[in-house]
DRENTORKOL-3810 file (N, C-alpha, C; in nm, 4 decimals):
REM DRENTORKOL-3810
@n.u->-3.0765; n.v->0.7679; n.w->0.0918; ca.u->-2.9447; ca.v->0.8162; ca.w->0.0445; c.u->-2.8213; c.v->0.7789; c.w->0.1445
@n.u->-2.7165; n.v->0.7112; n.w->0.0678; ca.u->-2.6019; ca.v->0.6867; ca.w->0.1600; c.u->-2.5196; c.v->0.7669; c.w->0.1571
@n.u->-2.4482; n.v->0.8010; n.w->0.2786; ca.u->-2.3473; ca.v->0.8821; ca.w->0.3006; c.u->-2.2038; c.v->0.8305; c.w->0.3104
@n.u->-2.2031; n.v->0.6802; n.w->0.2736; ca.u->-2.0659; ca.v->0.6217; ca.w->0.2828; c.u->-1.9746; c.v->0.6754; c.w->0.1909
@n.u->-1.8408; n.v->0.7077; n.w->0.2350; ca.u->-1.7412; ca.v->0.7705; ca.w->0.1685; c.u->-1.6633; c.v->0.6433; c.w->0.1236
@n.u->-1.6076; n.v->0.6829; n.w->0.0010; ca.u->-1.4975; ca.v->0.5753; ca.w->-0.0721; c.u->-1.3695; c.v->0.5992; c.w->-0.0315
@n.u->-1.3136; n.v->0.4899; n.w->0.0119; ca.u->-1.1695; ca.v->0.5094; ca.w->0.0672; c.u->-1.0615; c.v->0.4704; c.w->-0.0381
@n.u->-0.9375; n.v->0.5264; n.w->-0.0543; ca.u->-0.8391; ca.v->0.5105; ca.w->-0.1454; c.u->-0.7730; c.v->0.3851; c.w->-0.0771
@n.u->-0.7374; n.v->0.2612; n.w->-0.1607; ca.u->-0.6592; ca.v->0.1563; ca.w->-0.1072; c.u->-0.5876; c.v->0.0992; c.w->-0.2266
@n.u->-0.4652; n.v->0.0478; n.w->-0.1991; ca.u->-0.3817; ca.v->-0.0179; ca.w->-0.3057; c.u->-0.4776; c.v->-0.1284; c.w->-0.3324
@n.u->-0.4671; n.v->-0.1816; n.w->-0.4552; ca.u->-0.5639; ca.v->-0.2776; ca.w->-0.4891; c.u->-0.4909; c.v->-0.4175; c.w->-0.4657
@n.u->-0.5725; n.v->-0.5195; n.w->-0.4292; ca.u->-0.4829; ca.v->-0.6655; ca.w->-0.4126; c.u->-0.5295; c.v->-0.7329; c.w->-0.5568
@n.u->-0.6185; n.v->-0.7045; n.w->-0.6306; ca.u->-0.6668; ca.v->-0.7632; ca.w->-0.7716; c.u->-0.5856; c.v->-0.7257; c.w->-0.8912
@n.u->-0.6027; n.v->-0.5841; n.w->-0.9119; ca.u->-0.5473; ca.v->-0.5049; ca.w->-1.0211; c.u->-0.3991; c.v->-0.4768; c.w->-0.9763
@n.u->-0.3053; n.v->-0.5629; n.w->-0.9558; ca.u->-0.1738; ca.v->-0.5290; ca.w->-0.9133; c.u->-0.0638; c.v->-0.5650; c.w->-1.0152
@n.u->0.0141; n.v->-0.4831; n.w->-1.0287; ca.u->0.1387; ca.v->-0.5162; ca.w->-1.1250; c.u->0.2424; c.v->-0.5072; c.w->-1.0292
@n.u->0.2839; n.v->-0.3933; n.w->-0.9622; ca.u->0.3549; ca.v->-0.3983; ca.w->-0.8754; c.u->0.3410; c.v->-0.3589; c.w->-0.7267
@n.u->0.2635; n.v->-0.2667; n.w->-0.7024; ca.u->0.2405; ca.v->-0.2376; ca.w->-0.5419; c.u->0.0899; c.v->-0.2284; c.w->-0.5561
@n.u->0.0206; n.v->-0.2131; n.w->-0.6536; ca.u->-0.1276; ca.v->-0.2017; ca.w->-0.6344; c.u->-0.1793; c.v->-0.0620; c.w->-0.6473
@n.u->-0.0704; n.v->0.0438; n.w->-0.6750; ca.u->-0.1117; ca.v->0.1911; ca.w->-0.6594; c.u->-0.2022; c.v->0.2170; c.w->-0.7884
@n.u->-0.1797; n.v->0.1924; n.w->-0.8914; ca.u->-0.2411; ca.v->0.2110; ca.w->-1.0188; c.u->-0.3832; c.v->0.1578; c.w->-1.0335
@n.u->-0.3958; n.v->0.0134; n.w->-0.9745; ca.u->-0.5036; ca.v->-0.0550; ca.w->-0.9726; c.u->-0.6049; c.v->0.0278; c.w->-0.8688
@n.u->-0.5459; n.v->0.0721; n.w->-0.7453; ca.u->-0.6456; ca.v->0.1369; ca.w->-0.6464; c.u->-0.6797; c.v->0.2545; c.w->-0.7004
@n.u->-0.6031; n.v->0.3418; n.w->-0.7610; ca.u->-0.6496; ca.v->0.4679; ca.w->-0.8199; c.u->-0.7673; c.v->0.4093; c.w->-0.9167
@n.u->-0.7604; n.v->0.3127; n.w->-1.0102; ca.u->-0.8561; ca.v->0.2913; ca.w->-1.1204; c.u->-0.9590; c.v->0.2568; c.w->-1.0491
@n.u->-0.9667; n.v->0.1919; n.w->-0.9405; ca.u->-1.1018; ca.v->0.1369; ca.w->-0.8725; c.u->-1.1563; c.v->0.2663; c.w->-0.8145
@n.u->-1.0709; n.v->0.3499; n.w->-0.7527; ca.u->-1.1185; ca.v->0.4741; ca.w->-0.6902; c.u->-1.2120; c.v->0.5661; c.w->-0.7640
@n.u->-1.1436; n.v->0.5925; n.w->-0.8838; ca.u->-1.1943; ca.v->0.6710; ca.w->-0.9880; c.u->-1.3003; c.v->0.6111; c.w->-1.0813
@n.u->-1.2911; n.v->0.4898; n.w->-1.0790; ca.u->-1.3764; ca.v->0.4176; ca.w->-1.1750; c.u->-1.3449; c.v->0.4001; c.w->-1.3150
@n.u->-1.2055; n.v->0.4152; n.w->-1.3379; ca.u->-1.1454; ca.v->0.3843; ca.w->-1.4772; c.u->-1.0590; c.v->0.2787; c.w->-1.4673
@n.u->-1.0029; n.v->0.2386; n.w->-1.6131; ca.u->-0.9383; ca.v->0.1478; ca.w->-1.6202; c.u->-0.7856; c.v->0.1538; c.w->-1.5621
@n.u->-0.7253; n.v->0.0715; n.w->-1.4947; ca.u->-0.5815; ca.v->0.0992; ca.w->-1.4256; c.u->-0.4921; c.v->0.1246; c.w->-1.5213
@n.u->-0.5044; n.v->0.0470; n.w->-1.6477; ca.u->-0.4081; ca.v->0.0857; ca.w->-1.7514; c.u->-0.3839; c.v->0.2340; c.w->-1.7993
@n.u->-0.4777; n.v->0.2991; n.w->-1.7962; ca.u->-0.4971; ca.v->0.4585; ca.w->-1.8090; c.u->-0.4002; c.v->0.5014; c.w->-1.7110
@n.u->-0.4079; n.v->0.4639; n.w->-1.5871; ca.u->-0.3346; ca.v->0.5208; ca.w->-1.4794; c.u->-0.1925; c.v->0.5024; c.w->-1.4928
@n.u->-0.1712; n.v->0.3707; n.w->-1.5296; ca.u->-0.0293; ca.v->0.3324; ca.w->-1.5473; c.u->0.0249; c.v->0.3886; c.w->-1.6807
@n.u->-0.0474; n.v->0.4256; n.w->-1.7695; ca.u->0.0104; ca.v->0.5116; ca.w->-1.8799; c.u->0.0414; c.v->0.6551; c.w->-1.8377
@n.u->-0.0322; n.v->0.7161; n.w->-1.7540; ca.u->0.0013; ca.v->0.8393; ca.w->-1.6977; c.u->0.1124; c.v->0.8548; c.w->-1.6093
@n.u->0.1496; n.v->0.7220; n.w->-1.5295; ca.u->0.2709; ca.v->0.7327; ca.w->-1.4441; c.u->0.3775; c.v->0.7407; c.w->-1.5479
@n.u->0.3806; n.v->0.6408; n.w->-1.6545; ca.u->0.4706; ca.v->0.6372; ca.w->-1.7661; c.u->0.5050; c.v->0.7712; c.w->-1.8254
@n.u->0.3960; n.v->0.8211; n.w->-1.8712; ca.u->0.4280; ca.v->0.9541; ca.w->-1.9258; c.u->0.4725; c.v->1.0783; c.w->-1.8447
@n.u->0.4223; n.v->1.0734; n.w->-1.7246; ca.u->0.4841; ca.v->1.1495; ca.w->-1.6063; c.u->0.6488; c.v->1.1401; c.w->-1.5904
@n.u->0.6828; n.v->1.0000; n.w->-1.5762; ca.u->0.8188; ca.v->0.9601; ca.w->-1.5640; c.u->0.8990; c.v->1.0040; c.w->-1.6964
@n.u->0.8428; n.v->0.9931; n.w->-1.8015; ca.u->0.9204; ca.v->1.0176; ca.w->-1.9205; c.u->0.9448; c.v->1.1778; c.w->-1.9389
@n.u->0.8371; n.v->1.2247; n.w->-1.9364; ca.u->0.8289; ca.v->1.3842; ca.w->-1.9566; c.u->0.8721; c.v->1.4833; c.w->-1.8367
@n.u->0.8423; n.v->1.4457; n.w->-1.7069; ca.u->0.8497; ca.v->1.5240; ca.w->-1.5995; c.u->0.9596; c.v->1.4814; c.w->-1.5129
@n.u->0.9491; n.v->1.3288; n.w->-1.4966; ca.u->1.0527; ca.v->1.2834; ca.w->-1.3992; c.u->0.9910; c.v->1.2510; c.w->-1.2514
@n.u->0.8544; n.v->1.2967; n.w->-1.2450; ca.u->0.7820; ca.v->1.2903; ca.w->-1.1239; c.u->0.7082; c.v->1.1673; c.w->-1.1173
@n.u->0.6879; n.v->1.0771; n.w->-1.2037; ca.u->0.6090; ca.v->0.9584; ca.w->-1.1975; c.u->0.6507; c.v->0.8699; c.w->-1.1047
@n.u->0.7881; n.v->0.8405; n.w->-1.0914; ca.u->0.8315; ca.v->0.7317; ca.w->-1.0046; c.u->0.8270; c.v->0.7687; c.w->-0.8614
@n.u->0.8602; n.v->0.9133; n.w->-0.8340; ca.u->0.8490; ca.v->0.9690; ca.w->-0.7192; c.u->0.7242; c.v->0.9618; c.w->-0.6494
@n.u->0.6156; n.v->1.0057; n.w->-0.7337; ca.u->0.4774; ca.v->1.0045; ca.w->-0.7064; c.u->0.4354; c.v->0.8666; c.w->-0.6650
@n.u->0.4801; n.v->0.7725; n.w->-0.7338; ca.u->0.4168; ca.v->0.6261; ca.w->-0.7258; c.u->0.4724; c.v->0.5587; c.w->-0.6096
@n.u->0.6199; n.v->0.6110; n.w->-0.5629; ca.u->0.6890; ca.v->0.5571; ca.w->-0.4570; c.u->0.6243; c.v->0.6064; c.w->-0.3223
@n.u->0.6024; n.v->0.7486; n.w->-0.3328; ca.u->0.5162; ca.v->0.8049; ca.w->-0.2126; c.u->0.3897; c.v->0.7466; c.w->-0.1775
@n.u->0.3149; n.v->0.7135; n.w->-0.3001; ca.u->0.1843; ca.v->0.6388; ca.w->-0.2821; c.u->0.1817; c.v->0.5003; c.w->-0.2339
@n.u->0.2842; n.v->0.4423; n.w->-0.2614; ca.u->0.3137; ca.v->0.3084; ca.w->-0.2148; c.u->0.3427; c.v->0.3095; c.w->-0.0668
@n.u->0.4196; n.v->0.4106; n.w->-0.0061; ca.u->0.4372; ca.v->0.4226; ca.w->0.1214; c.u->0.2839; c.v->0.4660; c.w->0.1992
@n.u->0.2224; n.v->0.5503; n.w->0.1297; ca.u->0.1093; ca.v->0.6225; ca.w->0.2236; c.u->-0.0199; c.v->0.5548; c.w->0.2141
@n.u->-0.0372; n.v->0.5150; n.w->0.0837; ca.u->-0.1653; ca.v->0.4573; ca.w->0.0593; c.u->-0.1871; c.v->0.3034; c.w->0.1326
@n.u->-0.2848; n.v->0.2871; n.w->0.2235; ca.u->-0.3081; ca.v->0.1573; ca.w->0.2693; c.u->-0.3642; c.v->0.0398; c.w->0.1736
@n.u->-0.3118; n.v->-0.0923; n.w->0.2153; ca.u->-0.3299; ca.v->-0.1860; ca.w->0.1130; c.u->-0.4909; c.v->-0.2236; c.w->0.1410
@n.u->-0.5635; n.v->-0.2865; n.w->0.0350; ca.u->-0.6989; ca.v->-0.2987; ca.w->0.0519; c.u->-0.7262; c.v->-0.4165; c.w->0.1419
@n.u->-0.8071; n.v->-0.3761; n.w->0.2350; ca.u->-0.8269; ca.v->-0.5059; ca.w->0.3545; c.u->-0.8690; c.v->-0.6329; c.w->0.2785
@n.u->-0.8585; n.v->-0.7384; n.w->0.3385; ca.u->-0.9009; ca.v->-0.8652; ca.w->0.3084; c.u->-1.0424; c.v->-0.8708; c.w->0.2965
@n.u->-1.1057; n.v->-0.9483; n.w->0.2159; ca.u->-1.2642; ca.v->-0.9689; ca.w->0.2178; c.u->-1.2824; c.v->-1.0439; c.w->0.3558
@n.u->-1.4261; n.v->-1.0008; n.w->0.4137; ca.u->-1.4685; ca.v->-1.0394; ca.w->0.5459; c.u->-1.4056; c.v->-0.9610; c.w->0.6605
@n.u->-1.3099; n.v->-0.8796; n.w->0.6386; ca.u->-1.2834; ca.v->-0.8002; ca.w->0.7593; c.u->-1.3189; c.v->-0.6495; c.w->0.7254
@n.u->-1.3542; n.v->-0.5700; n.w->0.8354; ca.u->-1.4101; ca.v->-0.4474; ca.w->0.8337; c.u->-1.3079; c.v->-0.3478; c.w->0.8554
@n.u->-1.1745; n.v->-0.3719; n.w->0.8978; ca.u->-1.0745; ca.v->-0.2817; ca.w->0.8915; c.u->-0.9537; c.v->-0.3525; c.w->0.8666
@n.u->-0.8438; n.v->-0.2552; n.w->0.8362; ca.u->-0.6982; ca.v->-0.3183; ca.w->0.8054; c.u->-0.6545; c.v->-0.3846; c.w->0.8974
@n.u->-0.5552; n.v->-0.5094; n.w->0.8681; ca.u->-0.5212; ca.v->-0.5884; ca.w->0.9839; c.u->-0.4384; c.v->-0.5133; c.w->1.0730
@n.u->-0.4397; n.v->-0.5404; n.w->1.1815; ca.u->-0.3582; ca.v->-0.4687; ca.w->1.2967; c.u->-0.2306; c.v->-0.5473; c.w->1.3208
@n.u->-0.0961; n.v->-0.4993; n.w->1.3090; ca.u->0.0118; ca.v->-0.5665; ca.w->1.3376; c.u->0.0533; c.v->-0.5693; c.w->1.4786
@n.u->0.0811; n.v->-0.7161; n.w->1.5185; ca.u->0.1026; ca.v->-0.7321; ca.w->1.6550; c.u->0.2436; c.v->-0.7098; c.w->1.7001
@n.u->0.2483; n.v->-0.6791; n.w->1.8238; ca.u->0.3916; ca.v->-0.6303; ca.w->1.8561; c.u->0.4755; c.v->-0.7575; c.w->1.9125
@n.u->0.5932; n.v->-0.7907; n.w->1.8713; ca.u->0.6562; ca.v->-0.9140; ca.w->1.9212; c.u->0.7062; c.v->-0.8894; c.w->2.0635
@n.u->0.7041; n.v->-0.9910; n.w->2.1411; ca.u->0.7440; ca.v->-0.9824; ca.w->2.2810; c.u->0.8911; c.v->-0.9881; c.w->2.2749
@n.u->0.9702; n.v->-0.8988; n.w->2.3718; ca.u->1.0888; ca.v->-0.8963; ca.w->2.3659; c.u->1.1538; c.v->-1.0513; c.w->2.4129
@n.u->1.2715; n.v->-1.0691; n.w->2.3482; ca.u->1.3309; ca.v->-1.2079; ca.w->2.3835; c.u->1.4171; c.v->-1.1831; c.w->2.5017
@n.u->1.4272; n.v->-1.3071; n.w->2.5863; ca.u->1.4966; ca.v->-1.2832; ca.w->2.6982; c.u->1.6593; c.v->-1.2663; c.w->2.6820
@n.u->1.7306; n.v->-1.2014; n.w->2.7373; ca.u->1.8696; ca.v->-1.2007; ca.w->2.7263; c.u->1.9535; c.v->-1.3093; c.w->2.7908
@n.u->2.0212; n.v->-1.3638; n.w->2.7183; ca.u->2.1005; ca.v->-1.4788; ca.w->2.7534; c.u->2.2403; c.v->-1.4420; c.w->2.7921
@n.u->2.2710; n.v->-1.2937; n.w->2.7449; ca.u->2.4251; ca.v->-1.2491; ca.w->2.7579; c.u->2.4456; c.v->-1.2533; c.w->2.9198
@n.u->2.3468; n.v->-1.2181; n.w->2.9966; ca.u->2.3679; ca.v->-1.2162; ca.w->3.1383; c.u->2.4409; c.v->-1.3263; c.w->3.1998
@n.u->2.3692; n.v->-1.4367; n.w->3.1400; ca.u->2.4397; ca.v->-1.5680; ca.w->3.2225; c.u->2.5535; c.v->-1.6253; c.w->3.1650
@n.u->2.5956; n.v->-1.5672; n.w->3.0323; ca.u->2.7070; ca.v->-1.5987; ca.w->2.9647; c.u->2.8245; c.v->-1.5050; c.w->3.0357
@n.u->2.7896; n.v->-1.4100; n.w->3.0987; ca.u->2.9166; ca.v->-1.3279; ca.w->3.1430; c.u->2.9548; c.v->-1.3544; c.w->3.2851
@n.u->2.8991; n.v->-1.4665; n.w->3.3433; ca.u->2.9298; ca.v->-1.5222; ca.w->3.4724; c.u->3.0151; c.v->-1.6393; c.w->3.4711
@n.u->3.1039; n.v->-1.6710; n.w->3.3747; ca.u->3.1878; ca.v->-1.7881; ca.w->3.3555; c.u->3.2836; c.v->-1.7763; c.w->3.4337
END
């Protein structure tokens, strides 16, 4: 018996805008079109569909690339050397 938990990611394949509906469809095992329809109905009748989508777009991580076991790590940029010090000595 496997105890592996399924994680929620934004989809890279079933994507229209940000992959939120595609990721929810993959997570729950249903067609992403039904999720999209639900978001449209929430937007029309409750007004909260866009807000929920945007929050999920910011919070839910993107699906990792195939062949990697963890999401990509962003590298920190090295600070640029300041040339203003040499310009001020004219």
